[in-house]
C-alpha positions in Angstrom: 8.9 29.3 15.0 5.4 28.3 14.1 4.7 24.8 15.4 2.1 21.8 14.8 0.6 19.0 16.1 2.1 15.6 15.4 2.6 11.9 16.5 5.9 11.1 17.5 8.0 8.0 18.9 11.5 8.2 20.0 12.0 4.0 20.9 10.1 1.2 19.5 7.5 -0.7 21.3 4.2 -1.4 21.7 1.5 1.6 20.1 0.7 2.5 23.5 3.8 2.4 25.4 5.7 4.6 22.6 3.2 6.9 20.6 2.8 10.3 22.0 1.0 13.4 20.3 3.1 16.6 20.9 3.7 19.7 19.7 6.6 20.1 17.5 8.4 22.6 14.9 6.7 23.1 11.9 9.0 22.1 9.3 10.5 24.1 6.4 10.5 22.9 2.8 14.2 22.3 1.8 15.8 22.1 -1.9 13.7 20.6 -4.1 10.9 19.8 -1.8 7.2 21.1 -1.2 5.3 21.8 2.3 2.2 19.6 2.5 -1.0 20.6 5.0 -2.3 17.5 5.6 -5.7 16.4 5.5 -5.6 12.7 6.1 -2.7 10.4 7.2 -3.2 6.8 5.7 -1.9 3.9 7.8 -0.2 0.9 6.5 1.4 -2.7 8.2 4.5 -1.4 7.1 4.2 2.1 10.1 3.3 -0.7 13.0 6.1 -2.8 11.7 8.7 0.0 11.7 7.3 1.3 15.1 8.0 -1.9 16.4 11.1 -3.3 15.0 12.5 -0.6 13.3 14.3 -0.1 9.9 17.9 -1.0 10.8 19.2 2.6 11.4 19.2 4.5 15.0 16.1 5.8 15.9 16.0 9.6 17.5 12.7 10.3 17.0 10.1 9.6 14.2 6.6 10.8 12.9 5.2 7.7 11.5 3.3 7.0 8.2 4.5 7.1 4.3 0.9 8.2 3.2 -1.5 11.3 3.2 -3.4 13.8 1.3 -3.1 17.7 1.9 -2.7 20.9 -0.3 1.0 22.2 -0.8 1.3 25.3 1.3 5.1 26.4 0.8 7.9 24.7 -1.7 11.6 25.0 -1.2 14.2 26.9 -3.9 14.2 24.9 -6.9 10.4 23.5 -6.6 7.9 25.7 -8.6 6.2 28.0 -6.7 3.1 27.2 -8.9 2.7 24.4 -6.9 1.1 26.5 -4.1 -2.5 25.3 -3.8 -2.8 22.2 -5.4 -4.1 19.4 -3.7 -2.0 16.2 -3.6 -1.2 12.4 -2.8 1.8 11.7 -0.5 3.9 8.9 -0.9 7.2 7.2 1.0 7.0 10.5 3.4 8.6 8.5 6.4 11.1 6.3 4.2 14.2 7.1 5.8 13.1 10.5 6.4 11.7 11.5 10.2 8.7 13.7 9.1 6.0 11.4 8.1 2.5 12.0 7.6 1.3 11.6 10.9 1.3 15.2 11.5 -0.3 18.4 10.6 2.6 19.3 8.2 5.3 17.5 6.4 8.0 18.0 4.0 8.9 16.0 0.9 10.4 15.7 -2.4 8.5 17.4 -5.0 7.8 14.2 -6.8 6.4 12.9 -3.6 3.9 15.2 -3.8 1.6 14.1 -6.6 -1.5 16.3 -7.9 -5.4 14.9 -7.6 -8.0 15.2 -10.1 -10.6 17.0 -8.5 -13.2 14.1 -8.3 -10.8 12.1 -6.5 -11.8 12.1 -2.5 -9.5 12.2 0.5 -10.2 8.8 1.8 -9.0 7.2 -1.3 -6.3 9.6 -2.0 -4.8 9.6 1.6 -4.5 4.9 0.5 -2.6 5.5 -2.8 0.9 5.4 -1.8 1.9 2.3 -0.2 -1.0 -0.1 -1.2 -1.1 1.0 -5.2 2.6 1.3 -5.7 2.9 -1.9 -4.3 0.3 -3.4 -6.4 1.2 -1.7 -9.2 4.5 -3.0 -9.6 3.6 -6.8 -8.5 1.3 -6.5 -11.2 3.1 -4.9 -14.0 6.9 -5.2 -13.4 7.0 -8.8 -15.6 5.1 -7.1 -18.4 1.4 -6.2 -19.7 -1.7 -8.1 -18.6 -4.2 -7.8 -21.0 -5.4 -11.6 -21.4 -3.5 -12.6 -18.5 -5.4 -14.2 -15.8 -4.1 -13.0 -12.4 -4.7 -14.6 -8.4 -5.0 -11.8 -5.7 -4.3 -13.2 -2.3 -6.3 -11.4 -0.2 -8.5 -9.4 -2.3 -9.9 -7.4 0.3 -6.6 -6.0 1.9 -5.5 -2.5 1.0 -3.0 -3.8 -1.6 -4.9 -6.8 -2.9 -8.1 -4.7 -3.4 -5.9 -2.5 -5.5 -4.1 -5.0 -7.3 -7.8 -6.3 -8.3 -8.9 -2.9 -9.3 -5.7 -2.3 -11.1 -5.5 -5.6 -13.1 -9.4 -5.8 -14.0 -8.4 -1.7 -15.6 -5.7 -3.6 -17.5 -7.6 -6.3 -19.3 -6.8 -9.1 -17.1 -9.1 -11.8 -15.4 -8.7 -11.7 -11.8 -9.5 -14.3 -9.2 -9.1 -13.5 -5.5 -9.0 -15.3 -2.0 -10.8 -13.9 0.7 -11.8 -15.5 4.4 -15.3 -13.9 4.8 -18.1 -13.3 3.0 -18.1 -9.3 3.2 -14.1 -9.6 2.5 -15.5 -11.5 -1.0 -18.1 -8.8 -1.3 -15.2 -6.1 -1.7 -13.2 -8.4 -3.4 -15.7 -8.6 -6.4 -16.8 -5.0 -6.2 -13.3 -4.5 -7.2 -13.3 -6.6 -10.5 -12.8 -10.3 -9.1 -14.7 -12.5 -11.4 -14.3 -15.5 -9.0 -13.5 -15.3 -5.4 -12.6 -18.4 -3.1 -12.3 -19.0 0.7 -8.4 -19.8 1.1 -9.0 -22.3 4.1 -11.4 -24.4 2.0 -10.4 -27.9 0.8 -12.6 -26.8 -2.3 -9.9 -23.8 -3.2 -8.0 -25.0 -5.7 -10.7 -26.9 -7.4 -12.6 -23.8 -7.8 -9.6 -22.1 -9.0 -8.5 -24.5 -11.5 -11.9 -24.4 -12.9 -12.2 -20.9 -13.2 -8.5 -20.9 -14.7 -8.1 -24.4 -16.5 -4.4 -23.4 -18.2 -3.3 -21.9 -14.7 -2.8 -18.7 -13.4 0.1 -16.5 -14.7 0.7 -14.5 -11.9 -0.2 -14.5 -8.3 0.0 -11.7 -5.8 1.2 -13.2 -2.8 0.7 -11.7 1.0 1.3 -15.0 2.9 3.5 -17.2 1.0 3.9 -19.7 3.7 0.6 -20.1 4.5 -0.4 -20.0 0.8 2.3 -21.9 -1.4 0.9 -25.2 -1.5 -2.3 -23.8 -2.8 -0.1 -21.3 -5.2 1.5 -24.3 -7.0 -1.4 -26.2 -7.4 -2.8 -23.2 -9.6 0.0 -21.6 -11.2 0.6 -22.0 -14.7 4.1 -23.5 -15.7 6.7 -20.8 -16.5 4.3 -18.2 -14.2 5.2 -16.2 -11.5 4.5 -15.2 -7.4 5.3 -12.2 -6.7 5.5 -11.6 -2.8 5.5 -8.4 -1.7 4.6 -8.8 2.8 6.8 -10.4 5.1 5.9 -13.5 7.4 6.7 -14.2 11.0 9.2 -17.1 10.0 10.4 -17.2 6.6 8.8 -20.1 4.5 10.5 -23.0 2.8 11.2 -22.6 -0.7 10.6 -26.5 -2.5 13.1 -25.1 -5.0 13.0 -28.4 -7.0 9.3 -27.9 -7.4 9.4 -24.8 -8.7 12.8 -25.4 -11.2 10.8 -28.4 -12.9 8.3 -25.9 -13.8 10.1 -23.1 -14.7 8.3 -20.8 -12.1 9.4 -17.8 -10.5 9.2 -16.3 -7.6 9.5 -11.7 -7.5 10.4 -10.5 -3.8 9.6 -7.0 -3.3 9.6 -4.1 -1.2 7.7 -0.6 -2.7 10.1 1.3 -0.8 13.1 0.3 -2.7 12.1 -0.5 -6.1 14.1 2.2 -7.3 13.0 6.1 -9.4 11.9 4.6 -12.8 9.4 1.9 -11.0 8.3 4.5 -8.5 7.7 7.0 -11.6 6.6 4.3 -13.5 3.9 3.8 -10.7 2.8 6.8 -10.1 2.2 7.6 -13.8 -0.3 4.3 -13.9 -1.6 5.1 -10.8 -2.7 9.2 -11.9 -3.7 7.8 -15.2 -6.6 5.3 -13.6 -7.4 8.3 -11.2 -8.2 10.6 -14.0 -10.3 7.6 -15.9 -12.4 7.3 -12.1 -11.4 3.6 -12.5 -10.4 3.4 -8.3 -12.5 3.5 -5.4 -11.5 3.6 -1.8 -12.1 0.5 0.8 -14.3 1.3 3.6 -12.8 3.7 5.7 -11.6 3.7 9.4 -11.2 7.2 10.9 -9.4 8.1 13.8 -8.7 11.4 15.1 -4.7 12.3 15.4 -5.1 12.0 19.4 -5.9 8.2 18.9 -3.3 7.2 16.7 -2.2 4.2 19.0 -5.6 2.8 18.5 -5.5 3.4 14.7 -1.9 1.1 15.0 -3.3 -1.2 16.4 -6.5 -1.8 14.5 -4.4 -2.1 11.6 -1.9 -4.8 13.5 -5.1 -6.5 14.4 -6.0 -6.8 10.9 -9.4 -4.5 10.8 -11.1 -4.7 6.9 -10.9 -1.3 5.7 -8.3 1.3 5.3 -7.2 3.3 8.4 -6.7 6.9 8.4 -5.8 9.7 10.7 -7.6 12.9 10.6 -5.4 15.7 11.2 -6.7 18.9 13.2 -7.8 21.9 11.2 
């Protein structure tokens, strides 16, 4: 049986303790699936969290990572053979499946391998899945954005930067927070009109000056840390969308939120449901076709340095971390 190189872990723990690169049988596509010969694998925070903490299901072995880019080279029964040779971006490859994208090949349901416009580079394509589908759903699940004012916490992060780009394209006024000048530059380049340091004592005043009537929607990755700032700048009847976990659950000032008819919307991109996933894929595809999306700076690692790649993401490296798969 043909084999392949893949990163694998068989128990939970620190990256260097549990990740191993080995030869494994090359997967074959099942009914309705396509097989993708991968070029790059995108690494997300949810990948190291799954490796460290698990996902509540028994673990035997796991090839990590949800996102990637490559070319369809085989299809299973019921899938369109005309897809062979198509260059695609892959999403949710490792969700409730063992074969993630940290390997030379992966098999996914047909809809989870999305055709790419020719002009879209591999570096952008490898980072579309989790960041851009999260950003899309966080932005648009509560309605259109044309004319709205949106605050994106962490405008230089993978999800935050995607959100700034998508919201700007949709006609929103986008404000963002960032902790360094370099991060602020990336948020502005993505389309943020105002970027503030969330740690500054002047952050709320600067955001209120930019949005005197308040912001209608906030995309939040650290609710506990940023809640006071969020409540200072959020308009009545506004929404805080929370898409990332924190080590300790934050206290929620229920009465303050009730008095102003504020909403908190929590989301996990893996479980938003098929219709929401399809909406996100369509929206991202349209933005790609328009040439409206650009990648963050890319931090490359070869497959055999997968542990270092996980450590970089876990340590909060600036930019999008990808693994290069051997030819």
